[in-house]
N, C-alpha and C positions, 0 to 999 in steps of 0.2 A: 504494500500500500504506500503510494507516494505521498509524502507530506508536503504541504505547501505553506508559504508564509502566511497566507490568509487563514489556513486551518490553525496554525500555531497561535496567531493573534486571537482567533476566535476562542480557542481553548483557554488561553490565558484570561480572556475576558470572563469566561464562565467561572473560572476559579475565583476571580476577584469579586464577581457579583453574586456568587452562590453562597455567600456567608452572611446572609441577612437574618431577618427575624426568624426565630425558631431554631437557629443554630447557636450552640453554646460557645462557639469560638468566633469572635468578631474578626473581620479582615485585618490583616497585619499591614501596616504602612511599609512599603518596600523602599529600600535605599538604592539610589542610582550610583554606580561606581564606574568612573571613567578609567579604564585600565591603561590608558596612554599618558595620564597625568603624573607628574612628579609631585607628590604630596609633601607637605611639611613634616618634619620628623618629630616623633613623640617618644619619650623614654618612660617606660612603665616598670614598676617594681612588682615582681611576681607575687610577693606576699600581700600586696595591696589589692590584687585582683583575684587570687585563688588561695586555697589552703594547700599546704605542702606536708606530705607524710613521707618519712624515710624508713625503710625496712632494711636492716642489715641481715643478709642471707647467711645462715649457718654454713660454715665450711668444714667438710670432713672428706674422707676418702670416697664416700658414696655420693656426696653432694658437692660436685665441682661443676660450676656452670658459668657461661658467659653472660647470663642475666638477660636473655631475650624474653621479655614479658609477653605472654600470650593471652592471659585472662586474669582478672582480679575479681574476687567475690568478697562477701562480708568476712568470711573466715579463711579463705584459701587464696593463694597466689600461685599461678601456674607459670613456670619458667622453662625455657628450652635452650639448647645450643644451636638449634635450627637444622643442623646437618646430621647428627648421629641418631636421631629418633628418640632420644631421652626426653621424658616429660617429668620435671621435678615439681612436686607438690609441697609448698611451704605453708606454714601457719602464718597468716598475714599479721597477726598481732605480735608474735614473738620472733618471726623469721626462722623458726626451727624447721628443719627438714622433716617432712612427714613420710613421704615415700617417693620412690623413683619408678616410673612406668616406662616400659619400652615394648611396643607392639609392632615394631618395624619388620618388614619382610614382604614376601610375595603371596602369602596365603590369603584366603577369603576374609579372614578376621584381622588382617594386618594392613598397615599403611606402607606404601613404597616411598612416599614423601610426607613430611609433616609441615604443612604450610601455614595453617591457622588452627587455633583451638577456641571453641566457644564453651564457656562454663555455664551450665544451668545448675546453680547451687541448690535450688529448691528440690529439683528432681535428682540431684547428685549424679549428673551425667556430663560427660565430656564429648563434644562433637569435634572430631578431628577431620580437617579438610585435606584430602589427598588430591592435589591439583592434577598430577600426571595421570592418575587413574580415573579422574573425573567422578569422584565419589566422596561421601562423608561417612565416616565410621563412628559409631557411638559406643562409649565405654562408661562403666561406672567409675567412681572416684578411686576404686582399688585397681582399676585397669582391666576389669573383666569385660569381655566383648558382650554387647547387647544386640546390636543390629547394624545394618548398613543400608545406604541408598545412594543411587547415582544422581549426578547432575541431570537436570532436565534437557532433553534433546541433545544437540551438539554444543551447547553453551558451556561456559566455564563460570565459576562463582568467584567473585572478588568482594572484599569488605564484608565478611560474614559476621553477624552479630546475633545475640539473644534478643528477640523482640518481645515475646510474652510467653506464657506457660505452654502454648501450643505451637508457636511459630519461631522460625529464624527469619531474619531479613538479610538480603544479599543483593549484589548487583550481578546480573547475568550478562556476561560479555561473550564475544566471539573472536576467534583468532584467524588470521593476524589483524583483521580490521572489524570493528563493530558493524552490525547490521541494524536494520530498523527494529528487529526483535530484541535488541539489547535493552536492558533497563532494570530498575529495582523490582524485586519480587518478594513476597512472603511465601515461605515454604513450610510444609508440615514437618514437625520434629519426628513424627512417627514413620513416615514413608517417603519424605522428600517431595511429595507432589506440590505443584504450585497452587497455592490457595488464592493469592491475589497478585495481580500485576499493578504496578504503580507507574503509569505512563507519564512522562514529562515531554511536552510538545517541543518539537524542533523542526527546523526548515530542511536541513541537510546534514549528513553525518560529518562530524569533525572530530579529530582525535589528536592529542598531544604526542602520540607515538610517531617517531621518525622512521619512515619506511622508504627505502631506496634499494631497488633490485633485491638482493638477498640479505640486505642489512636492515635490521630493526633495532631501534634504541627506544626503550620505554623509561621515561623519568618517573620519579615518585610523585604520585598524586592520589587524592582520596575523594571519592564521590559520595561517601556516606560519613556523617559525623553525628553521633548521639550526644545529646545534652539533656539536663534534667527534665523528664517528662515529655521529651520531644526528640525530633530527628531533623538533621539538615540533609537534604538530598540534592544532588547535582547531576547533570548530564553534560559531558564535555561539548556536546552539539547544541546545547541550549544556552540562551543568554541570561537565564534566570536560575538562581539558587532558591530552593523552597524549604519551608518547614513542613514536616509531616507529622501530624498529631496521632495519638493512639486511637482516635476514632476515625482514622483513615481520611483525613482532609489535608489537601495541599494548600499552602499559602505562600505566595511569592515574598521573599525576604530581601534578596539582593538582585538587582538587575544591572548587568554590565553594559557598558557602552564604550566604543562603538560595537555594533553587533559582530560576533565572531565570524559571521558569514560575509562581512565586508572587508576583512583584513587580509592583506597579502601575506604578511608574516603574522600568524595568529598569536594572540596573547590570551591565555585561558585564565579563568578565575575559579578558584576552588575554596570550599568552606573550611573554617577552622573551628574555634570554640565560640560559644555565645554565653555571655553573662548578663546580669541585670543592667550593666552599663555599656558593655563593649560587644561589638561583632568583630571577630577576628577572621581573616581570610588571607589568601596569598595568590599572587599572579605567577604565571609560568609562560615564558615566551618560547615558541617552537623554533628554536634556532640552535644549530649544532655545528661545531667546528670539526669537520671530518678528518682533519689531520691529527687531532688530539682526542677525538670522540668525547669532548666536553661541550657542555652547553646548557640549554634550558634555563637561562637567567630568570630571576623572578624577584618580587618584592613582597615583604610581609606588610599587610595593610590592616588597619583597625578603624572601625567607625565608632566614635564616641557619642553615645546617645545624649549625654548631658551637654556636651559642647555642640552637638549636631554638626559634626565635621569629620572628615576622613584624614588619616595620617598614615605615613609609613612609620612603623614602630620598632623599637628595640625593647625586649622584655628581659629584665635582669633579675637574677637570683640573689637576694640580699643576704643569704646565709654564707656567701663567699665574700671575703673582703674586697676582692677585685670584681665582684658582681658578675658572675658568669652568665652568658647569654642563654636564653631558653627560647624555643620557637614552637608554635603550634602547627608546624609542618609535619611533626611526628604523627604516627598512626593514632587516631582517636581510640580510646579504650572502651568507655561505657558511659551510661548516663550519670554515673557518679564521678568518674575520673576522666579528665580531658586527655591527658597524655602521661607518659612516663619517661624517665631518663634512667639509664644504667650508669652509675658513677663508679669508675674503676677504683679499686682499693689503693693501688700504688699512687694514683693522683691525689686521693684523699689523705693518705699518709704524708705525702710531701706537703700538701697544703696545711695540714695540722702542725707539722714540724716548723713551718714558716709562719704560724699563727695567723692563718688566712681564713679560718672557719669560725662560724658563730653557732650559738644555740644547740639544738638537738643534733645537728650534723657534726658539730665539734665533739660532742659527747660520744657519738658513734665512732668517729674516726680515731678517738683515743684508744679504742679497743681493737683496732685493725692492725694487720701487718700487710706487707705488699703482696702476699700470696692469697689473701682472703678473697672470697667471692665478692662480686660487686654489691654496692648499696643501691637499692631501688628507690628512686624518688617518684612518688605519685603526686601529680598535680590535680587537685580535687576541686570540683565546684562547691561553692558555699551553699549551705542549706538556707 
């Protein structure tokens, strides 16, 4: 089905006007973001915007990890090394290692790759995405196999999250290039069937992936970002970033200009975090130096609702004397936690010895040595 600009504008109009009387959610005033403008700079302190939690992971012969956080629940923290198939379950409150799970292999109850993990703490289930095999395997918290289901049709799943008791939310994409069937979907936790499609209107397919002959370069970007009680959903082919509420209603939040469909060298806009005062986002320019294979320059942007203005921002962690920089370009975690950072022990030990740490982080660093597991920093939304 061919999408036209007229259809795109008509659907957007329906979204905007369909939030009237009888709807519990009034229409959201959207913000226009000119992605070509150089905005004034703004410096923000992380602790003024978010709450910060540090977890020192226990180090032992069994628990040695690079600290790649896959999921965070109320009680548990799931960490991997990404490549060896190990899933480390840590106690979130104490950082103590609880167990190590490894179900890697080629069998029907095993994963050949460990790409993403979703934790359903209430059901005590882990959903492990095996991208290469195009399937999701479900285990309990002890690592016992429960069931498996395949991705729908020929698509692949990106940005997999726990949506509610019955569903996961994900972005169904296609390789090497998205098709009109790509988009956000809700899938059943029991059998993987698509329960709901969440269409975002667009004029023509656009992608930040660089594809030339046999060469494909894919930058880091995220089309799904959870935040308290809500979701941010984006499509690289659309000029609009939407909020998506639990009662399945889309509201436009950020509208980029100029249109992605009018740019010779495309600049994409992707969502970050949303707080009571700030909308965080980032741009990405589809530009690559093929001699170095580096490129995709971008800018971190924030809309300040109090000042009613856009800025390029620098976010600084005040627990470091030199105020280390933090960015919301990292993978969003959950509706409680915006992002995480894995802080290497040898860096913290050096900073502690040079009296460059403050507060809780300083206390934790005092008990580390250079061979300790990383300290996990969780950047949390305020209640």
